[in-house]
PDB file with one MODEL, atoms N, CA, C and O in Angstrom:
MODEL        1
ATOM      1  N   MET A   1      -2.381  24.449 -12.110  1.00  0.00           N
ATOM      2  CA  MET A   1      -2.283  23.212 -10.998  1.00  0.00           C
ATOM      3  C   MET A   1      -0.997  22.243 -11.732  1.00  0.00           C
ATOM      4  O   MET A   1      -1.209  21.561 -12.735  1.00  0.00           O
ATOM      5  N   SER A   2       0.226  22.312 -11.107  1.00  0.00           N
ATOM      6  CA  SER A   2       0.792  20.729 -11.699  1.00  0.00           C
ATOM      7  C   SER A   2       0.137  19.713 -10.818  1.00  0.00           C
ATOM      8  O   SER A   2      -0.641  19.974  -9.901  1.00  0.00           O
ATOM      9  N   PRO A   3       0.557  18.459 -11.216  1.00  0.00           N
ATOM     10  CA  PRO A   3       0.237  17.087 -11.093  1.00  0.00           C
ATOM     11  C   PRO A   3       1.110  16.827  -9.958  1.00  0.00           C
ATOM     12  O   PRO A   3       0.939  15.786  -9.324  1.00  0.00           O
ATOM     13  N   GLU A   4       2.109  17.718  -9.595  1.00  0.00           N
ATOM     14  CA  GLU A   4       3.370  16.205  -9.153  1.00  0.00           C
ATOM     15  C   GLU A   4       2.776  16.746  -7.378  1.00  0.00           C
ATOM     16  O   GLU A   4       2.846  15.887  -6.500  1.00  0.00           O
ATOM     17  N   PRO A   5       2.316  17.942  -7.063  1.00  0.00           N
ATOM     18  CA  PRO A   5       2.003  17.337  -5.345  1.00  0.00           C
ATOM     19  C   PRO A   5       0.901  16.029  -5.164  1.00  0.00           C
ATOM     20  O   PRO A   5       0.813  15.336  -4.150  1.00  0.00           O
ATOM     21  N   ASN A   6       0.151  15.887  -6.312  1.00  0.00           N
ATOM     22  CA  ASN A   6      -0.709  15.127  -5.663  1.00  0.00           C
ATOM     23  C   ASN A   6      -0.242  13.744  -6.059  1.00  0.00           C
ATOM     24  O   ASN A   6      -0.601  12.904  -5.235  1.00  0.00           O
ATOM     25  N   LEU A   7       0.479  13.236  -7.116  1.00  0.00           N
ATOM     26  CA  LEU A   7       1.043  12.012  -7.192  1.00  0.00           C
ATOM     27  C   LEU A   7       2.271  11.951  -5.796  1.00  0.00           C
ATOM     28  O   LEU A   7       2.444  10.825  -5.330  1.00  0.00           O
ATOM     29  N   VAL A   8       2.959  12.932  -5.259  1.00  0.00           N
ATOM     30  CA  VAL A   8       3.493  12.471  -4.457  1.00  0.00           C
ATOM     31  C   VAL A   8       2.937  12.434  -3.120  1.00  0.00           C
ATOM     32  O   VAL A   8       3.657  12.020  -2.212  1.00  0.00           O
ATOM     33  N   SER A   9       1.242  12.973  -2.771  1.00  0.00           N
ATOM     34  CA  SER A   9       0.807  12.327  -1.283  1.00  0.00           C
ATOM     35  C   SER A   9       0.107  11.155  -1.868  1.00  0.00           C
ATOM     36  O   SER A   9      -0.521  10.441  -1.087  1.00  0.00           O
ATOM     37  N   THR A  10       0.125  10.855  -3.131  1.00  0.00           N
ATOM     38  CA  THR A  10      -0.834   9.377  -3.277  1.00  0.00           C
ATOM     39  C   THR A  10       0.157   8.371  -2.809  1.00  0.00           C
ATOM     40  O   THR A  10      -0.063   7.640  -1.844  1.00  0.00           O
ATOM     41  N   ASN A  11       1.580   8.339  -3.718  1.00  0.00           N
ATOM     42  CA  ASN A  11       2.528   7.430  -3.935  1.00  0.00           C
ATOM     43  C   ASN A  11       3.034   7.468  -1.719  1.00  0.00           C
ATOM     44  O   ASN A  11       3.045   6.565  -0.882  1.00  0.00           O
ATOM     45  N   ALA A  12       3.260   8.543  -1.652  1.00  0.00           N
ATOM     46  CA  ALA A  12       3.193   8.505  -0.041  1.00  0.00           C
ATOM     47  C   ALA A  12       2.562   7.869   1.352  1.00  0.00           C
ATOM     48  O   ALA A  12       3.046   7.580   2.446  1.00  0.00           O
ATOM     49  N   GLY A  13       1.197   7.792   0.748  1.00  0.00           N
ATOM     50  CA  GLY A  13       0.316   7.161   1.222  1.00  0.00           C
ATOM     51  C   GLY A  13       0.385   5.397   1.344  1.00  0.00           C
ATOM     52  O   GLY A  13      -0.222   4.730   2.182  1.00  0.00           O
ATOM     53  N   ARG A  14       1.107   4.981   0.489  1.00  0.00           N
ATOM     54  CA  ARG A  14       0.936   3.685  -0.217  1.00  0.00           C
ATOM     55  C   ARG A  14       2.520   2.724   0.522  1.00  0.00           C
ATOM     56  O   ARG A  14       2.610   1.521   0.765  1.00  0.00           O
ATOM     57  N   CYS A  15       3.509   3.763   0.696  1.00  0.00           N
ATOM     58  CA  CYS A  15       4.535   3.244   1.661  1.00  0.00           C
ATOM     59  C   CYS A  15       4.633   2.835   2.975  1.00  0.00           C
ATOM     60  O   CYS A  15       4.393   3.613   3.898  1.00  0.00           O
ATOM     61  N   ASN A  16       4.991   1.589   3.163  1.00  0.00           N
ATOM     62  CA  ASN A  16       5.655   1.260   4.663  1.00  0.00           C
ATOM     63  C   ASN A  16       6.330   1.734   5.262  1.00  0.00           C
ATOM     64  O   ASN A  16       7.504   2.022   5.034  1.00  0.00           O
ATOM     65  N   PRO A  17       5.548   1.951   6.378  1.00  0.00           N
ATOM     66  CA  PRO A  17       5.969   2.889   8.026  1.00  0.00           C
ATOM     67  C   PRO A  17       7.421   2.116   7.870  1.00  0.00           C
ATOM     68  O   PRO A  17       7.846   0.968   7.744  1.00  0.00           O
ATOM     69  N   VAL A  18       7.899   3.429   7.953  1.00  0.00           N
ATOM     70  CA  VAL A  18       9.747   3.091   7.898  1.00  0.00           C
ATOM     71  C   VAL A  18      10.939   4.204   9.262  1.00  0.00           C
ATOM     72  O   VAL A  18      12.149   4.387   9.401  1.00  0.00           O
ATOM     73  N   GLY A  19       9.868   4.591   9.862  1.00  0.00           N
ATOM     74  CA  GLY A  19      10.458   4.534  11.190  1.00  0.00           C
ATOM     75  C   GLY A  19      11.674   3.882  11.770  1.00  0.00           C
ATOM     76  O   GLY A  19      12.845   4.259  11.725  1.00  0.00           O
ATOM     77  N   PRO A  20      11.173   2.874  12.298  1.00  0.00           N
ATOM     78  CA  PRO A  20      12.378   2.056  13.027  1.00  0.00           C
ATOM     79  C   PRO A  20      13.505   1.655  11.605  1.00  0.00           C
ATOM     80  O   PRO A  20      14.502   1.033  11.971  1.00  0.00           O
ATOM     81  N   ALA A  21      13.438   1.914  10.257  1.00  0.00           N
ATOM     82  CA  ALA A  21      14.704   1.959   9.539  1.00  0.00           C
ATOM     83  C   ALA A  21      15.548   2.861  10.098  1.00  0.00           C
ATOM     84  O   ALA A  21      16.736   2.569  10.240  1.00  0.00           O
ATOM     85  N   GLY A  22      15.011   4.171  10.520  1.00  0.00           N
ATOM     86  CA  GLY A  22      15.827   5.262  10.848  1.00  0.00           C
ATOM     87  C   GLY A  22      15.930   6.489   9.361  1.00  0.00           C
ATOM     88  O   GLY A  22      16.739   7.371   9.072  1.00  0.00           O
ATOM     89  N   ILE A  23      14.980   6.097   8.864  1.00  0.00           N
ATOM     90  CA  ILE A  23      14.567   6.802   7.279  1.00  0.00           C
ATOM     91  C   ILE A  23      13.423   8.233   7.725  1.00  0.00           C
ATOM     92  O   ILE A  23      12.242   8.385   8.038  1.00  0.00           O
ATOM     93  N   HIS A  24      14.241   8.792   7.581  1.00  0.00           N
ATOM     94  CA  HIS A  24      12.921  10.459   8.255  1.00  0.00           C
ATOM     95  C   HIS A  24      12.077  10.756   7.169  1.00  0.00           C
ATOM     96  O   HIS A  24      12.375  10.572   5.989  1.00  0.00           O
ATOM     97  N   PRO A  25      11.423  11.041   7.428  1.00  0.00           N
ATOM     98  CA  PRO A  25       9.676  11.194   6.374  1.00  0.00           C
ATOM     99  C   PRO A  25      10.084  11.956   5.276  1.00  0.00           C
ATOM    100  O   PRO A  25       9.745  11.710   4.118  1.00  0.00           O
ATOM    101  N   THR A  26      11.052  13.187   5.738  1.00  0.00           N
ATOM    102  CA  THR A  26      11.160  14.164   5.203  1.00  0.00           C
ATOM    103  C   THR A  26      12.097  13.881   3.606  1.00  0.00           C
ATOM    104  O   THR A  26      11.932  14.523   2.569  1.00  0.00           O
ATOM    105  N   GLN A  27      12.963  12.866   3.801  1.00  0.00           N
ATOM    106  CA  GLN A  27      13.780  11.681   2.897  1.00  0.00           C
ATOM    107  C   GLN A  27      12.562  11.113   1.902  1.00  0.00           C
ATOM    108  O   GLN A  27      12.563  11.328   0.690  1.00  0.00           O
ATOM    109  N   ILE A  28      11.631  10.434   2.523  1.00  0.00           N
ATOM    110  CA  ILE A  28      10.619   9.446   1.698  1.00  0.00           C
ATOM    111  C   ILE A  28      10.136  10.880   0.957  1.00  0.00           C
ATOM    112  O   ILE A  28      10.448  11.007  -0.227  1.00  0.00           O
ATOM    113  N   SER A  29       9.417  11.917   1.585  1.00  0.00           N
ATOM    114  CA  SER A  29       9.130  12.635   0.653  1.00  0.00           C
ATOM    115  C   SER A  29       9.587  13.266  -0.246  1.00  0.00           C
ATOM    116  O   SER A  29       9.037  13.500  -1.322  1.00  0.00           O
ATOM    117  N   ASP A  30      10.831  13.663   0.172  1.00  0.00           N
ATOM    118  CA  ASP A  30      11.781  14.275  -1.228  1.00  0.00           C
ATOM    119  C   ASP A  30      12.183  13.246  -2.259  1.00  0.00           C
ATOM    120  O   ASP A  30      12.435  13.563  -3.421  1.00  0.00           O
ATOM    121  N   GLY A  31      12.245  11.817  -1.738  1.00  0.00           N
ATOM    122  CA  GLY A  31      12.386  10.914  -2.984  1.00  0.00           C
ATOM    123  C   GLY A  31      11.642  10.713  -3.814  1.00  0.00           C
ATOM    124  O   GLY A  31      11.934  10.333  -4.948  1.00  0.00           O
ATOM    125  N   PHE A  32       9.963  11.053  -3.162  1.00  0.00           N
ATOM    126  CA  PHE A  32       8.783  11.163  -3.768  1.00  0.00           C
ATOM    127  C   PHE A  32       8.674  12.172  -4.823  1.00  0.00           C
ATOM    128  O   PHE A  32       8.140  11.963  -5.913  1.00  0.00           O
ATOM    129  N   GLN A  33       9.087  13.029  -4.534  1.00  0.00           N
ATOM    130  CA  GLN A  33       8.811  14.215  -4.905  1.00  0.00           C
ATOM    131  C   GLN A  33      10.324  14.203  -6.591  1.00  0.00           C
ATOM    132  O   GLN A  33      10.103  14.511  -7.762  1.00  0.00           O
ATOM    133  N   TYR A  34      11.679  13.729  -5.962  1.00  0.00           N
ATOM    134  CA  TYR A  34      12.734  13.551  -7.428  1.00  0.00           C
ATOM    135  C   TYR A  34      12.085  13.153  -8.387  1.00  0.00           C
ATOM    136  O   TYR A  34      11.999  13.678  -9.497  1.00  0.00           O
ATOM    137  N   ALA A  35      11.218  11.472  -7.711  1.00  0.00           N
ATOM    138  CA  ALA A  35      10.937  10.540  -8.414  1.00  0.00           C
ATOM    139  C   ALA A  35       9.697  10.908  -9.283  1.00  0.00           C
ATOM    140  O   ALA A  35       9.584  10.462 -10.425  1.00  0.00           O
ATOM    141  N   THR A  36       8.556  11.920  -8.592  1.00  0.00           N
ATOM    142  CA  THR A  36       7.234  12.798  -9.928  1.00  0.00           C
ATOM    143  C   THR A  36       8.067  13.588 -10.737  1.00  0.00           C
ATOM    144  O   THR A  36       7.607  13.867 -11.844  1.00  0.00           O
ATOM    145  N   ASN A  37       9.748  14.235 -10.308  1.00  0.00           N
ATOM    146  CA  ASN A  37       9.490  15.385 -10.875  1.00  0.00           C
ATOM    147  C   ASN A  37      10.271  14.384 -12.726  1.00  0.00           C
ATOM    148  O   ASN A  37       9.918  14.604 -13.885  1.00  0.00           O
ATOM    149  N   ARG A  38      11.357  13.354 -12.201  1.00  0.00           N
ATOM    150  CA  ARG A  38      11.799  12.226 -13.112  1.00  0.00           C
ATOM    151  C   ARG A  38      10.463  12.038 -14.447  1.00  0.00           C
ATOM    152  O   ARG A  38      10.375  12.049 -15.675  1.00  0.00           O
ATOM    153  N   ALA A  39       9.774  11.906 -13.484  1.00  0.00           N
ATOM    154  CA  ALA A  39       8.550  10.516 -14.405  1.00  0.00           C
ATOM    155  C   ALA A  39       7.831  12.140 -14.906  1.00  0.00           C
ATOM    156  O   ALA A  39       6.997  11.834 -15.757  1.00  0.00           O
ATOM    157  N   VAL A  40       7.817  13.521 -14.750  1.00  0.00           N
ATOM    158  CA  VAL A  40       7.007  13.960 -15.755  1.00  0.00           C
ATOM    159  C   VAL A  40       8.106  15.013 -16.565  1.00  0.00           C
ATOM    160  O   VAL A  40       7.610  15.955 -17.184  1.00  0.00           O
ATOM    161  N   GLU A  41       9.786  14.824 -16.554  1.00  0.00           N
ATOM    162  CA  GLU A  41      10.166  15.057 -17.544  1.00  0.00           C
ATOM    163  C   GLU A  41      10.079  13.956 -18.516  1.00  0.00           C
ATOM    164  O   GLU A  41       9.502  14.273 -19.557  1.00  0.00           O
ATOM    165  N   TYR A  42      10.576  12.536 -18.433  1.00  0.00           N
ATOM    166  CA  TYR A  42      10.361  11.496 -19.046  1.00  0.00           C
ATOM    167  C   TYR A  42       8.753  11.715 -20.177  1.00  0.00           C
ATOM    168  O   TYR A  42       8.558  11.690 -21.392  1.00  0.00           O
ATOM    169  N   LEU A  43       8.014  11.891 -19.136  1.00  0.00           N
ATOM    170  CA  LEU A  43       6.855  11.919 -20.289  1.00  0.00           C
ATOM    171  C   LEU A  43       7.052  13.636 -21.041  1.00  0.00           C
ATOM    172  O   LEU A  43       6.970  14.024 -22.206  1.00  0.00           O
ATOM    173  N   ASP A  44       7.238  14.103 -20.188  1.00  0.00           N
ATOM    174  CA  ASP A  44       7.264  15.587 -21.706  1.00  0.00           C
ATOM    175  C   ASP A  44       8.566  15.448 -22.672  1.00  0.00           C
ATOM    176  O   ASP A  44       8.750  16.332 -23.508  1.00  0.00           O
ATOM    177  N   ASP A  45       9.383  14.465 -22.584  1.00  0.00           N
ATOM    178  CA  ASP A  45      10.023  13.870 -23.570  1.00  0.00           C
ATOM    179  C   ASP A  45       9.441  12.930 -24.652  1.00  0.00           C
ATOM    180  O   ASP A  45       9.314  13.118 -25.862  1.00  0.00           O
ATOM    181  N   ILE A  46       9.102  11.791 -23.830  1.00  0.00           N
ATOM    182  CA  ILE A  46       7.933  11.397 -25.012  1.00  0.00           C
ATOM    183  C   ILE A  46       6.893  11.978 -24.971  1.00  0.00           C
ATOM    184  O   ILE A  46       6.002  11.132 -25.052  1.00  0.00           O
ATOM    185  N   ALA A  47       6.443  13.070 -24.880  1.00  0.00           N
ATOM    186  CA  ALA A  47       4.810  13.432 -25.685  1.00  0.00           C
ATOM    187  C   ALA A  47       5.040  13.695 -27.336  1.00  0.00           C
ATOM    188  O   ALA A  47       5.922  14.225 -28.012  1.00  0.00           O
ATOM    189  N   VAL A  48       4.029  13.171 -27.549  1.00  0.00           N
ATOM    190  CA  VAL A  48       3.692  13.523 -29.350  1.00  0.00           C
ATOM    191  C   VAL A  48       2.982  14.773 -29.088  1.00  0.00           C
ATOM    192  O   VAL A  48       2.229  14.748 -28.115  1.00  0.00           O
ATOM    193  N   LYS A  49       3.090  16.241 -29.983  1.00  0.00           N
ATOM    194  CA  LYS A  49       2.526  16.933 -30.060  1.00  0.00           C
ATOM    195  C   LYS A  49       1.430  16.796 -31.035  1.00  0.00           C
ATOM    196  O   LYS A  49       1.536  16.140 -32.072  1.00  0.00           O
ATOM    197  N   VAL A  50       0.172  17.556 -30.602  1.00  0.00           N
ATOM    198  CA  VAL A  50      -0.869  17.706 -31.327  1.00  0.00           C
ATOM    199  C   VAL A  50      -1.416  18.751 -31.848  1.00  0.00           C
ATOM    200  O   VAL A  50      -1.743  19.555 -30.974  1.00  0.00           O
ATOM    201  N   ASP A  51      -1.659  19.087 -32.906  1.00  0.00           N
ATOM    202  CA  ASP A  51      -2.019  20.128 -33.246  1.00  0.00           C
ATOM    203  C   ASP A  51      -4.048  20.695 -33.320  1.00  0.00           C
ATOM    204  O   ASP A  51      -4.692  20.705 -34.369  1.00  0.00           O
ATOM    205  N   LEU A  52      -4.462  20.978 -32.317  1.00  0.00           N
ATOM    206  CA  LEU A  52      -5.516  21.556 -32.114  1.00  0.00           C
ATOM    207  C   LEU A  52      -5.776  21.581 -32.972  1.00  0.00           C
ATOM    208  O   LEU A  52      -6.524  20.649 -33.266  1.00  0.00           O
ATOM    209  N   SER A  53      -5.560  22.242 -33.736  1.00  0.00           N
ATOM    210  CA  SER A  53      -6.893  22.310 -35.333  1.00  0.00           C
ATOM    211  C   SER A  53      -7.080  21.706 -35.965  1.00  0.00           C
ATOM    212  O   SER A  53      -7.838  22.126 -36.839  1.00  0.00           O
ATOM    213  N   ASP A  54      -6.619  20.315 -36.105  1.00  0.00           N
ATOM    214  CA  ASP A  54      -6.292  19.002 -37.050  1.00  0.00           C
ATOM    215  C   ASP A  54      -7.473  17.808 -36.147  1.00  0.00           C
ATOM    216  O   ASP A  54      -7.196  17.156 -35.139  1.00  0.00           O
ATOM    217  N   ARG A  55      -8.939  17.825 -36.988  1.00  0.00           N
ATOM    218  CA  ARG A  55      -9.663  17.588 -36.188  1.00  0.00           C
ATOM    219  C   ARG A  55      -9.886  15.962 -36.150  1.00  0.00           C
ATOM    220  O   ARG A  55     -10.404  15.202 -35.333  1.00  0.00           O
ATOM    221  N   GLU A  56      -9.239  15.791 -37.442  1.00  0.00           N
ATOM    222  CA  GLU A  56      -9.049  14.059 -37.620  1.00  0.00           C
ATOM    223  C   GLU A  56      -8.059  13.443 -37.126  1.00  0.00           C
ATOM    224  O   GLU A  56      -8.031  12.213 -37.101  1.00  0.00           O
ATOM    225  N   ALA A  57      -6.530  14.627 -36.384  1.00  0.00           N
ATOM    226  CA  ALA A  57      -5.884  13.908 -35.338  1.00  0.00           C
ATOM    227  C   ALA A  57      -6.145  13.713 -34.142  1.00  0.00           C
ATOM    228  O   ALA A  57      -5.473  13.002 -33.396  1.00  0.00           O
ATOM    229  N   LEU A  58      -7.563  14.578 -33.709  1.00  0.00           N
ATOM    230  CA  LEU A  58      -7.794  14.731 -32.623  1.00  0.00           C
ATOM    231  C   LEU A  58      -9.359  13.365 -32.599  1.00  0.00           C
ATOM    232  O   LEU A  58      -9.800  12.746 -31.630  1.00  0.00           O
ATOM    233  N   LEU A  59      -9.649  13.343 -33.540  1.00  0.00           N
ATOM    234  CA  LEU A  59     -10.488  12.148 -33.436  1.00  0.00           C
ATOM    235  C   LEU A  59     -10.246  10.964 -33.278  1.00  0.00           C
ATOM    236  O   LEU A  59     -10.983  10.059 -32.884  1.00  0.00           O
ATOM    237  N   LYS A  60      -8.716  10.952 -33.730  1.00  0.00           N
ATOM    238  CA  LYS A  60      -8.340   9.335 -33.760  1.00  0.00           C
ATOM    239  C   LYS A  60      -7.536   9.529 -32.443  1.00  0.00           C
ATOM    240  O   LYS A  60      -6.674   8.653 -32.508  1.00  0.00           O
ATOM    241  N   ASN A  61      -7.412  10.020 -31.609  1.00  0.00           N
ATOM    242  CA  ASN A  61      -6.789  10.393 -30.517  1.00  0.00           C
ATOM    243  C   ASN A  61      -7.747   9.763 -29.538  1.00  0.00           C
ATOM    244  O   ASN A  61      -7.349   9.022 -28.639  1.00  0.00           O
ATOM    245  N   ALA A  62      -9.052  10.076 -29.731  1.00  0.00           N
ATOM    246  CA  ALA A  62      -9.710   9.939 -28.815  1.00  0.00           C
ATOM    247  C   ALA A  62     -10.292   8.801 -28.836  1.00  0.00           C
ATOM    248  O   ALA A  62     -10.391   8.029 -27.882  1.00  0.00           O
ATOM    249  N   VAL A  63     -10.812   8.607 -30.217  1.00  0.00           N
ATOM    250  CA  VAL A  63     -11.455   7.051 -30.406  1.00  0.00           C
ATOM    251  C   VAL A  63      -9.887   5.912 -29.770  1.00  0.00           C
ATOM    252  O   VAL A  63     -10.120   5.023 -28.950  1.00  0.00           O
ATOM    253  N   THR A  64      -9.037   6.047 -30.075  1.00  0.00           N
ATOM    254  CA  THR A  64      -8.390   4.936 -29.327  1.00  0.00           C
ATOM    255  C   THR A  64      -7.799   5.051 -27.583  1.00  0.00           C
ATOM    256  O   THR A  64      -7.352   4.113 -26.922  1.00  0.00           O
ATOM    257  N   SER A  65      -8.026   7.004 -26.974  1.00  0.00           N
ATOM    258  CA  SER A  65      -8.127   6.456 -25.980  1.00  0.00           C
ATOM    259  C   SER A  65      -9.335   5.731 -25.805  1.00  0.00           C
ATOM    260  O   SER A  65      -9.108   4.540 -25.592  1.00  0.00           O
ATOM    261  N   LEU A  66     -10.447   6.009 -25.819  1.00  0.00           N
ATOM    262  CA  LEU A  66     -11.799   5.596 -25.558  1.00  0.00           C
ATOM    263  C   LEU A  66     -12.088   3.827 -25.847  1.00  0.00           C
ATOM    264  O   LEU A  66     -13.063   3.125 -25.581  1.00  0.00           O
ATOM    265  N   ASN A  67     -10.970   3.562 -26.404  1.00  0.00           N
ATOM    266  CA  ASN A  67     -11.471   1.892 -27.030  1.00  0.00           C
ATOM    267  C   ASN A  67     -11.440   1.160 -26.014  1.00  0.00           C
ATOM    268  O   ASN A  67     -12.480   0.541 -25.789  1.00  0.00           O
ATOM    269  N   SER A  68     -10.557   1.011 -25.285  1.00  0.00           N
ATOM    270  CA  SER A  68     -10.494   0.375 -24.391  1.00  0.00           C
ATOM    271  C   SER A  68     -11.491   0.054 -23.149  1.00  0.00           C
ATOM    272  O   SER A  68     -11.843  -1.008 -22.635  1.00  0.00           O
ATOM    273  N   LYS A  69     -11.803   1.427 -22.878  1.00  0.00           N
ATOM    274  CA  LYS A  69     -12.708   1.872 -22.232  1.00  0.00           C
ATOM    275  C   LYS A  69     -13.889   1.123 -22.360  1.00  0.00           C
ATOM    276  O   LYS A  69     -14.427   0.278 -21.645  1.00  0.00           O
ATOM    277  N   VAL A  70     -14.242   1.779 -23.745  1.00  0.00           N
ATOM    278  CA  VAL A  70     -15.998   1.203 -23.825  1.00  0.00           C
ATOM    279  C   VAL A  70     -15.631  -0.217 -24.439  1.00  0.00           C
ATOM    280  O   VAL A  70     -16.658  -0.618 -24.987  1.00  0.00           O
ATOM    281  N   ARG A  71     -14.480  -1.276 -24.608  1.00  0.00           N
ATOM    282  CA  ARG A  71     -14.796  -2.521 -24.411  1.00  0.00           C
ATOM    283  C   ARG A  71     -14.722  -3.447 -22.915  1.00  0.00           C
ATOM    284  O   ARG A  71     -14.744  -4.663 -22.722  1.00  0.00           O
ATOM    285  N   LEU A  72     -14.633  -2.364 -22.048  1.00  0.00           N
ATOM    286  CA  LEU A  72     -14.343  -3.169 -20.096  1.00  0.00           C
ATOM    287  C   LEU A  72     -15.864  -2.276 -20.164  1.00  0.00           C
ATOM    288  O   LEU A  72     -16.376  -2.762 -19.156  1.00  0.00           O
ATOM    289  N   ILE A  73     -16.223  -1.938 -20.347  1.00  0.00           N
ATOM    290  CA  ILE A  73     -18.025  -1.174 -20.291  1.00  0.00           C
ATOM    291  C   ILE A  73     -19.262  -1.551 -20.839  1.00  0.00           C
ATOM    292  O   ILE A  73     -20.424  -1.460 -20.443  1.00  0.00           O
ATOM    293  N   GLY A  74     -18.759  -1.967 -21.783  1.00  0.00           N
ATOM    294  CA  GLY A  74     -19.442  -3.238 -22.334  1.00  0.00           C
ATOM    295  C   GLY A  74     -19.339  -4.699 -21.729  1.00  0.00           C
ATOM    296  O   GLY A  74     -20.233  -5.364 -21.205  1.00  0.00           O
ATOM    297  N   ARG A  75     -18.060  -5.008 -21.934  1.00  0.00           N
ATOM    298  CA  ARG A  75     -18.263  -6.632 -21.347  1.00  0.00           C
ATOM    299  C   ARG A  75     -18.739  -6.294 -19.461  1.00  0.00           C
ATOM    300  O   ARG A  75     -19.538  -7.221 -19.335  1.00  0.00           O
ATOM    301  N   PHE A  76     -18.732  -5.969 -18.817  1.00  0.00           N
ATOM    302  CA  PHE A  76     -19.504  -4.934 -17.518  1.00  0.00           C
ATOM    303  C   PHE A  76     -20.723  -5.301 -17.804  1.00  0.00           C
ATOM    304  O   PHE A  76     -21.206  -6.227 -17.152  1.00  0.00           O
ATOM    305  N   TRP A  77     -21.353  -4.783 -18.647  1.00  0.00           N
ATOM    306  CA  TRP A  77     -23.002  -4.608 -18.903  1.00  0.00           C
ATOM    307  C   TRP A  77     -23.585  -5.841 -19.603  1.00  0.00           C
ATOM    308  O   TRP A  77     -24.795  -6.035 -19.722  1.00  0.00           O
ATOM    309  N   THR A  78     -22.565  -6.712 -20.085  1.00  0.00           N
ATOM    310  CA  THR A  78     -22.829  -7.706 -20.958  1.00  0.00           C
ATOM    311  C   THR A  78     -22.875  -8.924 -20.156  1.00  0.00           C
ATOM    312  O   THR A  78     -23.557  -9.899 -20.473  1.00  0.00           O
ATOM    313  N   HIS A  79     -21.955  -8.844 -18.847  1.00  0.00           N
ATOM    314  CA  HIS A  79     -21.733  -9.900 -18.407  1.00  0.00           C
ATOM    315  C   HIS A  79     -23.015 -10.858 -17.659  1.00  0.00           C
ATOM    316  O   HIS A  79     -23.998 -10.421 -17.060  1.00  0.00           O
ATOM    317  N   GLU A  80     -22.683 -12.134 -17.884  1.00  0.00           N
ATOM    318  CA  GLU A  80     -23.932 -13.028 -17.118  1.00  0.00           C
ATOM    319  C   GLU A  80     -23.224 -13.722 -16.149  1.00  0.00           C
ATOM    320  O   GLU A  80     -22.047 -14.064 -16.261  1.00  0.00           O
ATOM    321  N   PRO A  81     -23.998 -13.945 -15.130  1.00  0.00           N
ATOM    322  CA  PRO A  81     -23.564 -14.635 -13.796  1.00  0.00           C
ATOM    323  C   PRO A  81     -22.873 -15.915 -14.385  1.00  0.00           C
ATOM    324  O   PRO A  81     -23.399 -16.352 -15.409  1.00  0.00           O
ATOM    325  N   GLY A  82     -21.720 -16.622 -13.876  1.00  0.00           N
ATOM    326  CA  GLY A  82     -21.043 -17.469 -14.385  1.00  0.00           C
ATOM    327  C   GLY A  82     -20.129 -17.816 -15.771  1.00  0.00           C
ATOM    328  O   GLY A  82     -19.704 -18.854 -16.278  1.00  0.00           O
ATOM    329  N   ARG A  83     -20.075 -16.646 -16.041  1.00  0.00           N
ATOM    330  CA  ARG A  83     -19.340 -16.267 -17.383  1.00  0.00           C
ATOM    331  C   ARG A  83     -18.696 -15.815 -16.776  1.00  0.00           C
ATOM    332  O   ARG A  83     -19.144 -15.145 -15.845  1.00  0.00           O
ATOM    333  N   PRO A  84     -17.176 -15.948 -16.994  1.00  0.00           N
ATOM    334  CA  PRO A  84     -15.660 -14.848 -16.797  1.00  0.00           C
ATOM    335  C   PRO A  84     -15.633 -13.705 -17.985  1.00  0.00           C
ATOM    336  O   PRO A  84     -14.716 -12.884 -18.031  1.00  0.00           O
TER     337      PRO A  84
ENDMDL
END
């Protein structure tokens, strides 16, 4: 299943009502679908291919991806009241 429909429905729920402005809901949906397709194309263009048999590269990517999350969790668990 592709992520496109989920992106469209998620963003559609965030938009302001525009009925009085004369914009039909299908135009809004079509716009979100177009933007989603363009975003997916862009991400495909900038994506870096990774050899799934290269364990070192996979570990490096995993560490990079999780690094900020681990720091954030560490801050949450060590947070003391009254300290930012």
